[in-house]
C-alpha positions as CSV (number, residue, x, y, z in Angstrom):
1,M,-22.3,2.3,3.4
2,K,-21.8,5.0,0.9
3,T,-18.7,7.1,1.6
4,N,-16.6,9.8,0.0
5,N,-14.3,10.0,3.1
6,H,-12.1,7.0,2.4
7,E,-9.5,5.9,-0.1
8,V,-7.6,2.6,-0.5
9,I,-3.8,2.8,-0.6
10,F,-1.9,0.1,-2.4
11,A,1.8,-0.3,-1.6
12,I,3.7,-2.7,-3.8
13,V,7.1,-3.7,-2.3
14,N,9.7,-6.4,-2.6
15,S,8.9,-9.5,-0.6
16,G,9.5,-9.1,3.1
17,F,8.9,-5.4,3.3
18,A,5.1,-5.1,3.7
19,E,5.3,-5.2,7.5
20,D,7.8,-2.3,7.4
21,V,5.5,-0.4,5.2
22,M,2.6,-1.1,7.7
23,D,4.8,0.3,10.5
24,V,5.4,3.5,8.5
25,A,1.7,3.8,7.8
26,R,0.7,3.2,11.4
27,E,2.9,6.1,12.4
28,Q,0.7,8.2,10.2
29,G,-2.6,7.0,11.7
30,V,-3.5,3.9,9.6
31,K,-5.2,1.2,11.8
32,G,-4.4,-1.9,9.7
33,G,-4.1,-3.4,6.3
34,T,-4.1,-6.6,4.2
35,I,-1.0,-8.2,2.7
36,L,-1.2,-10.1,-0.5
37,N,1.7,-12.1,-2.1
38,A,2.4,-11.3,-5.7
39,R,5.0,-11.7,-8.4
40,G,6.3,-8.8,-10.5
41,V,7.1,-9.2,-14.2
42,A,9.5,-7.3,-16.3
43,R,9.6,-6.5,-20.0
44,E,10.8,-9.5,-22.0
45,D,13.6,-7.5,-23.7
46,A,15.0,-6.6,-20.3
47,A,15.1,-10.3,-19.2
48,A,16.6,-11.3,-22.6
49,F,19.3,-8.6,-22.3
50,F,20.5,-10.0,-19.0
51,G,19.9,-13.7,-20.1
52,I,17.7,-14.4,-17.1
53,T,14.1,-14.9,-16.2
54,L,12.8,-12.3,-13.8
55,H,10.1,-13.4,-11.3
56,S,10.5,-10.9,-8.5
57,E,8.4,-11.8,-5.5
58,K,6.4,-8.9,-4.3
59,E,3.9,-8.1,-1.5
60,I,0.9,-5.8,-1.9
61,L,-0.3,-4.0,1.2
62,M,-3.9,-2.6,0.9
63,M,-5.1,-0.1,3.5
64,V,-8.4,1.6,3.7
65,V,-7.7,5.1,5.1
66,E,-9.6,8.3,5.7
67,K,-9.0,10.8,3.0
68,D,-7.6,13.4,5.3
69,I,-4.5,11.2,6.1
70,R,-4.0,9.8,2.6
71,D,-1.3,12.3,1.5
72,K,0.8,12.0,4.6
73,V,0.7,8.2,4.4
74,L,1.7,8.2,0.7
75,N,4.5,10.7,1.4
76,A,5.8,8.6,4.4
77,I,5.8,5.4,2.3
78,Y,7.6,7.1,-0.5
79,K,10.2,8.6,1.8
80,E,10.9,5.3,3.7
81,M,10.1,2.6,1.2
82,G,10.4,4.2,-2.3
83,M,12.1,2.9,-5.4
84,A,15.5,4.1,-4.2
85,K,15.3,2.0,-1.0
86,A,15.7,-1.8,-0.6
87,A,11.9,-2.2,-0.6
88,Q,11.7,-0.7,-4.1
89,G,8.1,0.3,-3.3
90,I,5.5,2.1,-5.2
91,A,2.3,3.3,-3.7
92,F,-0.9,4.8,-5.0
93,S,-4.5,5.4,-3.9
94,L,-7.9,5.0,-5.3
95,P,-11.3,6.4,-4.2
96,V,-13.6,4.1,-2.2
97,S,-17.3,4.6,-2.9
98,D,-18.7,2.0,-0.5
99,V,-17.3,0.6,2.7
100,T,-18.5,-1.8,5.3
101,G,-16.9,-3.1,8.5
102,L,-15.6,0.4,9.5
103,V,-18.9,1.5,11.0
104,Q,-17.9,0.7,14.6
105,Q,-14.8,2.9,14.2
106,E,-16.8,5.8,12.7
107,E,-19.4,5.6,15.5
108,N,-16.7,5.6,18.2
109,K,-15.3,8.8,16.8
110,K,-18.7,10.5,17.0
111,T,-19.0,9.7,20.8
């Protein structure tokens, strides 16, 4: 289904914080998301400077949201889970041009 009403928000946080991000997003109207396990990498010179290998475990939370709540979700994530917090999170959104599986939710809103 073609759409210009949705965006996907990606929140990348330290391992163990994705559920906390989801809680923050739910407070802003997000219905759900998908958590992926990932591994962050640092510049080689930073690892060499400290004499260690950096393989920071991360989680990526993906949420398809309606465009009208995108900004408040991103702001809430930044405020509660940003780089200055233990989650050390970053979040960004991208436009979604096609979506399927959300039709039932859209139809329920119209009735």
